[in-house]
C-alpha positions as a Markdown table, in Angstrom:
| # | Residue | x | y | z |
|---|---|---|---|---|
| 1 | Met | 21.1 | 4.2 | 5.0 |
| 2 | Gly | 18.5 | 2.7 | 7.3 |
| 3 | Leu | 16.3 | -0.1 | 6.2 |
| 4 | Cys | 13.0 | -1.5 | 7.5 |
| 5 | Arg | 13.2 | -4.9 | 9.0 |
| 6 | Val | 11.7 | -7.7 | 6.9 |
| 7 | Val | 8.4 | -9.0 | 8.3 |
| 8 | Pro | 7.5 | -12.6 | 7.2 |
| 9 | Asp | 4.6 | -12.6 | 4.8 |
| 10 | Val | 1.9 | -14.9 | 6.2 |
| 11 | Met | -0.7 | -14.0 | 3.6 |
| 12 | Gly | -1.9 | -16.6 | 1.2 |
| 13 | Glu | -3.0 | -16.3 | -2.4 |
| 14 | Thr | -6.6 | -16.3 | -1.5 |
| 15 | Val | -6.6 | -13.3 | 0.8 |
| 16 | Pro | -8.4 | -10.1 | -0.4 |
| 17 | Gln | -6.4 | -7.6 | -2.3 |
| 18 | Arg | -5.6 | -4.1 | -1.0 |
| 19 | His | -8.4 | -1.6 | -1.6 |
| 20 | His | -6.7 | 1.5 | -0.2 |
| 21 | Asp | -3.5 | 3.1 | -1.4 |
| 22 | Leu | -0.6 | 3.0 | 1.1 |
| 23 | Arg | 0.1 | 6.6 | 0.5 |
| 24 | Glu | -3.5 | 7.5 | 1.6 |
| 25 | Ala | -3.0 | 5.3 | 4.7 |
| 26 | Phe | 0.2 | 7.3 | 5.4 |
| 27 | Asn | -1.6 | 10.6 | 4.9 |
| 28 | Gly | -4.2 | 9.4 | 7.4 |
| 29 | Leu | -1.5 | 8.7 | 9.9 |
| 30 | Arg | 0.1 | 12.1 | 9.3 |
| 31 | Trp | -3.3 | 13.8 | 9.9 |
| 32 | Leu | -3.7 | 12.0 | 13.2 |
| 33 | Val | -0.3 | 13.0 | 14.4 |
| 34 | Trp | -0.8 | 16.6 | 13.3 |
| 35 | Ser | -4.3 | 16.9 | 14.8 |
| 36 | Gly | -3.8 | 14.8 | 17.9 |
| 37 | Ser | -7.3 | 13.4 | 17.3 |
| 38 | Pro | -8.6 | 9.9 | 18.2 |
| 39 | Trp | -8.4 | 7.2 | 15.6 |
| 40 | Arg | -12.1 | 7.2 | 15.1 |
| 41 | Trp | -12.2 | 10.9 | 14.2 |
| 42 | Leu | -10.2 | 10.3 | 11.0 |
| 43 | Pro | -11.9 | 12.3 | 8.1 |
| 44 | His | -14.1 | 10.3 | 5.7 |
| 45 | Asp | -12.0 | 11.3 | 2.6 |
| 46 | Leu | -9.2 | 9.2 | 4.0 |
| 47 | Pro | -9.1 | 5.4 | 4.4 |
| 48 | Pro | -11.2 | 4.0 | 7.3 |
| 49 | Trp | -9.4 | 4.4 | 10.7 |
| 50 | Glu | -9.2 | 0.6 | 11.1 |
| 51 | Ile | -7.1 | 0.4 | 7.9 |
| 52 | Val | -4.8 | 3.2 | 8.9 |
| 53 | Tyr | -4.4 | 1.7 | 12.4 |
| 54 | Gln | -3.6 | -1.8 | 11.1 |
| 55 | Gln | -1.1 | -0.5 | 8.5 |
| 56 | Thr | 0.6 | 1.7 | 11.2 |
| 57 | Gln | 1.1 | -1.4 | 13.4 |
| 58 | Arg | 2.8 | -3.1 | 10.4 |
| 59 | Trp | 5.1 | -0.2 | 9.9 |
| 60 | Leu | 5.9 | 0.0 | 13.6 |
| 61 | Lys | 6.8 | -3.7 | 13.7 |
| 62 | Ala | 9.0 | -3.4 | 10.6 |
| 63 | Gly | 10.9 | -0.5 | 12.1 |
| 64 | Cys | 10.0 | 1.8 | 9.2 |
| 65 | Phe | 9.8 | 5.0 | 11.3 |
| 66 | Glu | 13.2 | 4.4 | 12.9 |
| 67 | Ala | 14.7 | 4.0 | 9.5 |
| 68 | Met | 13.1 | 7.2 | 8.3 |
| 69 | Val | 14.5 | 9.1 | 11.3 |
| 70 | His | 17.9 | 7.6 | 10.7 |
| 71 | Asp | 18.0 | 8.4 | 7.0 |
| 72 | Leu | 16.8 | 12.0 | 7.6 |
| 73 | Arg | 19.4 | 12.6 | 10.3 |
| 74 | Glu | 22.2 | 11.4 | 7.9 |
| 75 | Val | 21.0 | 13.7 | 5.2 |
| 76 | Leu | 20.8 | 16.7 | 7.5 |
| 77 | Arg | 24.2 | 16.1 | 9.0 |
| 78 | Leu | 25.9 | 15.7 | 5.6 |
| 79 | Ala | 24.1 | 18.9 | 4.4 |
| 80 | Ala | 25.5 | 20.7 | 7.5 |
| 81 | Gly | 29.0 | 19.5 | 6.7 |
| 82 | Arg | 29.2 | 17.0 | 9.5 |
| 83 | Ala | 30.3 | 13.4 | 9.4 |
| 84 | Asp | 27.8 | 10.6 | 10.0 |
| 85 | Pro | 27.5 | 8.9 | 12.4 |
| 86 | Pro | 28.1 | 11.6 | 15.2 |
| 87 | Thr | 30.8 | 11.3 | 17.7 |
| 88 | Ala | 29.1 | 13.4 | 20.4 |
| 89 | Ala | 25.6 | 13.5 | 21.9 |
| 90 | Val | 23.6 | 15.5 | 24.4 |
| 91 | Leu | 21.6 | 13.8 | 27.1 |
| 92 | Asp | 18.6 | 15.5 | 28.9 |
| 93 | Ser | 15.1 | 14.9 | 30.0 |
| 94 | Arg | 11.7 | 16.6 | 30.0 |
| 95 | Thr | 8.7 | 16.0 | 32.2 |
| 96 | Leu | 5.3 | 16.1 | 30.5 |
| 97 | Pro | 2.1 | 16.6 | 32.6 |
| 98 | Ser | -0.2 | 13.7 | 32.9 |
| 99 | Thr | -4.0 | 13.4 | 32.4 |
| 100 | Pro | -6.4 | 11.7 | 34.7 |
| 101 | Glu | -6.4 | 8.7 | 32.4 |
| 102 | Ser | -2.6 | 8.2 | 33.0 |
| 103 | Gly | -3.2 | 6.2 | 36.2 |
| 104 | Ala | -0.2 | 4.3 | 37.5 |
| 105 | Arg | 2.0 | 5.3 | 34.5 |
| 106 | Ala | 2.3 | 8.9 | 36.0 |
| 107 | Gly | 4.9 | 9.7 | 38.6 |
| 108 | Tyr | 5.7 | 12.9 | 40.5 |
| 109 | Asp | 8.8 | 14.8 | 39.6 |
| 110 | Gly | 9.8 | 16.7 | 42.8 |
| 111 | Ala | 12.3 | 18.9 | 41.0 |
| 112 | Lys | 9.8 | 20.1 | 38.5 |
| 113 | Arg | 6.8 | 19.8 | 40.9 |
| 114 | Arg | 4.9 | 18.1 | 38.2 |
| 115 | Lys | 3.1 | 14.8 | 37.9 |
| 116 | Gly | 3.4 | 12.9 | 34.6 |
| 117 | Ser | 5.8 | 11.1 | 32.3 |
| 118 | Lys | 9.4 | 11.8 | 31.6 |
| 119 | Gly | 11.1 | 11.6 | 28.3 |
| 120 | His | 14.8 | 10.8 | 28.4 |
| 121 | Val | 16.4 | 12.0 | 25.2 |
| 122 | Ala | 19.7 | 11.6 | 23.5 |
| 123 | Val | 20.4 | 13.9 | 20.5 |
| 124 | Asp | 23.4 | 14.7 | 18.4 |
| 125 | Thr | 25.0 | 18.2 | 18.6 |
| 126 | Leu | 22.6 | 19.4 | 15.9 |
| 127 | Gly | 19.6 | 18.4 | 17.9 |
| 128 | His | 18.6 | 15.3 | 15.9 |
| 129 | Arg | 17.1 | 12.5 | 18.0 |
| 130 | Leu | 19.2 | 9.4 | 18.7 |
| 131 | Ala | 17.2 | 7.7 | 21.5 |
| 132 | Leu | 14.0 | 8.5 | 23.5 |
| 133 | Pro | 13.0 | 6.1 | 26.3 |
| 134 | Val | 10.0 | 7.2 | 28.3 |
| 135 | Thr | 9.4 | 6.5 | 32.0 |
| 136 | Ser | 7.2 | 7.9 | 34.8 |
| 137 | Ala | 8.3 | 11.3 | 36.1 |
| 138 | Asp | 9.7 | 10.0 | 39.4 |
| 139 | Val | 12.6 | 8.2 | 37.7 |
| 140 | Gln | 15.9 | 10.0 | 38.1 |
| 141 | Asp | 17.9 | 11.2 | 35.1 |
| 142 | Arg | 21.0 | 9.3 | 36.1 |
| 143 | Ala | 19.1 | 6.1 | 36.4 |
| 144 | Gln | 18.5 | 6.1 | 32.6 |
| 145 | Val | 22.1 | 6.8 | 31.5 |
| 146 | Glu | 22.9 | 3.1 | 30.8 |
| 147 | Ile | 19.7 | 2.7 | 28.6 |
| 148 | Leu | 20.4 | 5.9 | 26.8 |
| 149 | Ala | 24.1 | 5.0 | 26.2 |
| 150 | Gln | 23.2 | 1.6 | 24.9 |
| 151 | Ser | 20.5 | 2.9 | 22.6 |
| 152 | Leu | 22.5 | 5.7 | 21.1 |
| 153 | Gln | 25.6 | 3.5 | 20.6 |
| 154 | Glu | 23.4 | 0.9 | 18.7 |
| 155 | Val | 22.1 | 3.7 | 16.5 |
| 156 | Thr | 25.5 | 5.2 | 15.8 |
| 157 | Phe | 27.4 | 1.9 | 15.6 |
| 158 | His | 29.5 | 2.8 | 18.7 |
| 159 | His | 30.9 | 6.0 | 17.2 |
| 160 | Val | 29.7 | 8.3 | 20.1 |
| 161 | Glu | 32.7 | 9.1 | 22.4 |
| 162 | Leu | 31.4 | 12.0 | 24.4 |
| 163 | Ala | 28.0 | 13.0 | 25.9 |
| 164 | Tyr | 27.3 | 16.5 | 27.2 |
| 165 | Val | 25.0 | 16.4 | 30.4 |
| 166 | Asp | 23.8 | 18.7 | 33.2 |
| 167 | Gln | 24.1 | 18.2 | 36.9 |
| 168 | Gly | 21.2 | 15.7 | 36.9 |
| 169 | Tyr | 23.7 | 13.1 | 35.5 |
| 170 | Thr | 26.5 | 13.6 | 38.0 |
| 171 | Gly | 27.9 | 10.8 | 40.1 |
| 172 | Glu | 30.2 | 7.8 | 39.8 |
| 173 | Ala | 27.3 | 5.4 | 39.1 |
| 174 | Ala | 26.2 | 7.4 | 36.1 |
| 175 | Ala | 29.7 | 7.6 | 34.8 |
| 176 | Arg | 30.1 | 3.8 | 35.1 |
| 177 | Ala | 26.7 | 3.2 | 33.4 |
| 178 | Ala | 27.9 | 5.2 | 30.4 |
| 179 | Glu | 30.8 | 2.9 | 29.8 |
| 180 | Val | 29.0 | 0.7 | 27.2 |
| 181 | Arg | 30.8 | -2.6 | 26.5 |
| 182 | Asp | 30.2 | -5.3 | 24.0 |
| 183 | Ser | 31.0 | -9.0 | 24.5 |
| 184 | Pro | 34.6 | -10.0 | 23.6 |
| 185 | Gly | 35.1 | -10.9 | 20.0 |
| 186 | Ser | 32.1 | -8.9 | 18.7 |
| 187 | Arg | 32.4 | -6.5 | 15.7 |
| 188 | Gln | 32.0 | -3.5 | 17.9 |
| 189 | Ala | 34.1 | -4.6 | 20.9 |
| 190 | Ala | 37.3 | -2.8 | 19.7 |
| 191 | Arg | 35.5 | 0.4 | 19.1 |
| 192 | Ser | 33.6 | 0.4 | 22.4 |
| 193 | Gln | 36.6 | -0.3 | 24.6 |
| 194 | Ala | 36.8 | 3.4 | 25.5 |
| 195 | Gly | 33.1 | 3.6 | 26.6 |
| 196 | Leu | 31.1 | 6.8 | 26.6 |
| 197 | Cys | 32.6 | 9.8 | 28.3 |
| 198 | Leu | 30.2 | 12.1 | 30.2 |
| 199 | Ala | 31.1 | 15.8 | 30.4 |
| 200 | Ala | 29.5 | 19.0 | 31.7 |
| 201 | Ser | 27.4 | 20.7 | 29.1 |
| 202 | Pro | 29.1 | 23.8 | 27.6 |
| 203 | Leu | 25.7 | 25.4 | 27.6 |
| 204 | Gly | 25.8 | 25.7 | 31.4 |
| 205 | Gly | 24.6 | 23.9 | 34.5 |
| 206 | Gly | 26.5 | 20.9 | 35.7 |
| 207 | Thr | 29.8 | 19.5 | 37.0 |
| 208 | Asp | 32.4 | 18.1 | 34.6 |
| 209 | Phe | 32.9 | 14.4 | 35.4 |
| 210 | Cys | 34.5 | 13.4 | 32.1 |
| 211 | Leu | 36.3 | 10.1 | 32.4 |
| 212 | Gly | 39.3 | 10.2 | 30.1 |
| 213 | Gly | 39.8 | 12.7 | 27.3 |
| 214 | Ser | 38.9 | 16.4 | 27.3 |
| 215 | Val | 35.7 | 18.2 | 26.5 |
| 216 | Ser | 35.7 | 18.9 | 22.8 |
| 217 | Thr | 34.1 | 21.8 | 21.0 |
| 218 | Leu | 30.4 | 21.2 | 20.8 |
| 219 | Gly | 30.1 | 22.6 | 17.3 |
| 220 | Ser | 32.6 | 20.3 | 15.7 |
| 221 | Arg | 30.8 | 17.1 | 16.4 |
């Protein structure tokens, strides 16, 4: 199961004690995520927005939310009769429209004819998130294969052997980028020698460029 990273305690004995329950701070964060409101619009029956913001930053630095997602994915996979960690993943991207405040962060996606940001996502075959780097919309999908492959292999301890992709990920450069390698002598080196195999999505759209091995049944992974 996932664990939060330990953050060194720099508080002394003379610091003021906590006045707000952590559960209430978490409820405040849940309300903000649900409503999409600015921090300062937090209702007055919840802790002050400064408290919720500061505690959220602590949770982010400790990796608590990544641990929650990891644990939930494990539970859901086991409930569905699947092994954890997964051995196959699905790579894809989605372009989200920008706002005038986005500025230089926004790029233009010629294929989607949309200006904004692009989320590059790796999920398991049940749709549970493994990795999600975000770039400007003008970044090509195949350019993010290496980052996605490294991220999902770290999360799954190098158990992913096959990734289903569409034609946006075709090409020898993308296939080479998917071949994640560890340094010689590391714990994961033996498992990662085969790299990550990219294969055409069985859901349609794309050219099969699987390097070694065959396309397995999507539902069994």
